[in-house]
C-alpha positions as CSV (number, residue, x, y, z in Angstrom):
1,K,90.8,102.1,109.3
2,F,90.3,105.2,111.4
3,I,92.9,104.1,114.0
4,K,95.3,103.2,111.2
5,D,94.9,106.6,109.7
6,L,95.4,108.2,113.1
7,D,98.6,106.2,113.6
8,E,99.9,107.3,110.2
9,L,99.1,110.9,111.0
10,Q,100.9,110.6,114.4
11,Q,103.9,109.1,112.6
12,M,103.9,112.0,110.1
13,V,103.7,114.6,112.8
14,G,106.6,112.8,114.6
15,A,108.7,112.8,111.4
16,T,107.9,116.5,110.8
17,L,109.1,117.3,114.4
18,D,112.3,115.3,113.8
19,Y,112.8,117.2,110.5
20,M,112.4,120.5,112.3
21,R,114.8,119.4,115.1
22,G,117.3,118.5,112.4
23,L,117.2,122.1,111.2
24,A,117.9,123.4,114.6
25,E,121.2,123.0,116.4
26,G,119.5,121.3,119.4
27,G,120.7,121.0,122.9
28,E,122.8,117.9,122.4
29,A,126.5,118.5,123.1
30,V,129.1,118.2,120.3
31,Q,131.6,115.4,121.1
32,P,134.0,113.0,119.4
33,I,132.0,110.1,117.9
34,D,133.4,106.7,117.1
35,V,131.7,106.1,113.8
36,T,132.7,102.4,113.6
37,A,131.1,101.7,117.0
38,L,128.0,103.6,116.0
39,I,127.6,101.6,112.8
40,S,128.3,98.4,114.7
41,S,125.5,99.3,117.2
42,L,123.0,100.0,114.3
43,K,124.0,96.8,112.6
44,E,123.3,94.8,115.8
45,D,119.9,96.5,116.2
46,A,118.9,95.7,112.6
47,E,120.1,92.1,113.0
48,E,118.0,91.7,116.1
49,A,115.0,92.7,114.0
50,A,116.0,89.9,111.5
51,H,117.3,92.3,108.8
52,A,120.3,91.6,106.6
53,V,123.1,94.1,107.2
54,T,126.8,93.8,106.3
55,V,129.6,96.2,107.4
56,S,133.1,96.5,106.0
57,G,135.9,99.0,106.6
58,N,136.4,101.3,109.6
59,A,136.9,104.9,110.6
60,R,140.3,105.4,112.2
61,R,139.5,108.8,113.7
62,P,136.4,110.1,115.3
63,V,134.1,112.8,113.9
64,M,132.9,115.7,116.0
65,G,129.1,115.8,116.3
66,R,125.9,115.2,118.1
67,A,125.7,111.4,118.7
68,Q,121.9,111.1,118.7
69,A,121.5,113.3,115.6
70,L,124.1,111.2,113.6
71,K,122.5,108.0,114.8
72,R,119.2,109.3,113.4
73,C,120.8,110.3,110.1
74,L,122.4,106.8,109.7
75,Q,119.3,105.0,110.9
76,N,117.2,106.8,108.2
77,L,119.7,105.7,105.5
78,I,119.8,102.1,106.7
79,D,116.0,102.0,107.1
80,N,115.6,103.2,103.5
81,A,117.9,100.4,102.3
82,L,116.1,97.8,104.3
83,N,112.6,99.0,103.2
84,Y,113.3,99.5,99.5
85,G,116.2,97.1,98.9
86,Q,115.7,94.3,101.5
87,R,119.2,94.6,102.9
88,A,121.9,97.2,103.7
89,D,125.5,96.8,102.8
90,I,127.6,99.4,104.6
91,V,131.1,100.4,103.8
92,L,133.1,102.8,105.9
93,R,136.0,104.7,104.3
94,D,138.4,107.0,106.1
95,D,140.7,109.2,104.0
96,G,142.2,111.0,106.9
97,G,140.3,114.2,106.4
98,S,136.8,112.8,106.2
99,V,134.8,109.6,106.9
100,S,132.4,108.3,104.3
101,I,129.6,105.8,105.2
102,C,128.1,104.2,102.1
103,V,124.8,102.4,102.6
104,A,123.9,100.3,99.5
105,D,120.8,98.3,98.8
106,R,119.7,95.9,96.1
107,G,116.3,97.6,95.4
108,P,115.0,99.3,92.3
109,G,117.0,102.5,92.7
110,I,115.5,106.0,92.0
111,P,114.9,107.5,88.5
112,E,117.9,109.8,87.8
113,G,115.7,112.8,87.4
114,E,114.3,112.4,91.0
115,I,117.6,111.8,92.9
116,E,117.8,115.3,94.2
117,R,114.0,115.7,94.6
118,V,113.8,112.9,97.2
119,F,115.7,115.2,99.6
120,D,112.7,117.6,99.5
121,P,110.5,117.3,102.5
122,F,107.4,115.1,101.9
123,Y,108.5,114.2,98.4
124,R,108.2,110.5,97.6
125,V,109.0,108.7,94.4
126,E,105.7,107.7,92.7
127,G,106.3,104.0,93.1
128,S,106.7,104.3,96.8
129,R,103.5,106.2,97.5
130,N,101.5,103.4,98.8
131,R,100.4,102.5,102.3
132,N,102.5,99.3,102.3
133,T,105.8,101.1,102.3
134,G,104.9,103.7,104.9
135,G,107.0,106.7,105.4
136,S,106.3,110.4,105.2
137,G,108.9,111.5,102.7
138,L,111.0,113.1,105.4
139,G,113.7,110.5,106.1
140,L,116.2,111.7,103.5
141,A,115.5,115.4,104.2
142,I,116.2,114.8,107.9
143,A,119.4,112.8,107.0
144,R,120.7,115.6,104.7
145,N,119.9,118.4,107.3
146,I,121.7,116.5,110.0
147,A,124.8,115.9,107.7
148,Q,124.9,119.6,106.7
149,A,124.6,120.7,110.4
150,H,127.8,118.6,110.9
151,G,129.7,120.1,108.0
152,G,129.0,117.0,105.9
153,S,126.8,115.8,103.1
154,V,124.5,113.1,102.0
155,T,124.4,112.0,98.3
156,L,122.6,109.3,96.4
157,R,123.5,107.4,93.3
158,N,122.1,104.4,91.4
159,R,124.5,101.5,91.4
160,A,125.5,100.0,88.0
161,Q,124.7,96.5,89.4
162,G,121.3,97.7,90.6
163,G,120.1,99.3,93.8
164,L,120.8,102.6,95.4
165,E,123.8,103.9,97.4
166,A,123.5,106.6,99.9
167,T,126.8,108.2,101.1
168,L,127.1,110.2,104.3
169,T,130.4,112.1,104.3
170,L,131.6,113.8,107.5
171,P,134.8,115.7,108.4
172,C,137.1,114.0,110.8
173,E,138.1,115.5,114.1
174,T,141.3,117.5,113.7
175,S,144.2,117.1,116.1
176,G,143.5,120.7,117.3
177,S,139.9,119.9,118.3
């Protein structure tokens, strides 16, 4: 039990450091990122771990950003879908000015009054506060901070058919970039 507690503490400290790094600009260079390829890579990683992930749509233009930070942001959204909804259904939409990545699950969703609160550092929905689900309550805060640092956003909504949908929206690279 002592070792398990230490492991959980170490994970929380690591998540806190990641959260703080997400607030800072960091040393990673900004570059054009192929979002479709990034999502494909994350899908392959999840499938290797025997998780159910589907992907549809594509981003026609790259987004400007820090590749590792955006990977972390998307990984957090996918991990939440897999942990709380047993699968991740990802849809990419490119409207020319921005790219949206919707990560939907088939879990219980989040009570409407708590949808914005789950972005607060260390906040967890009451039903998820047990040792079996793990987590520190920082994943969504990290994801939103990374999105905002890239001029984008992360939003959540409960789906009518059940489950939760997290949407990361990022501006596309402009032809002058």
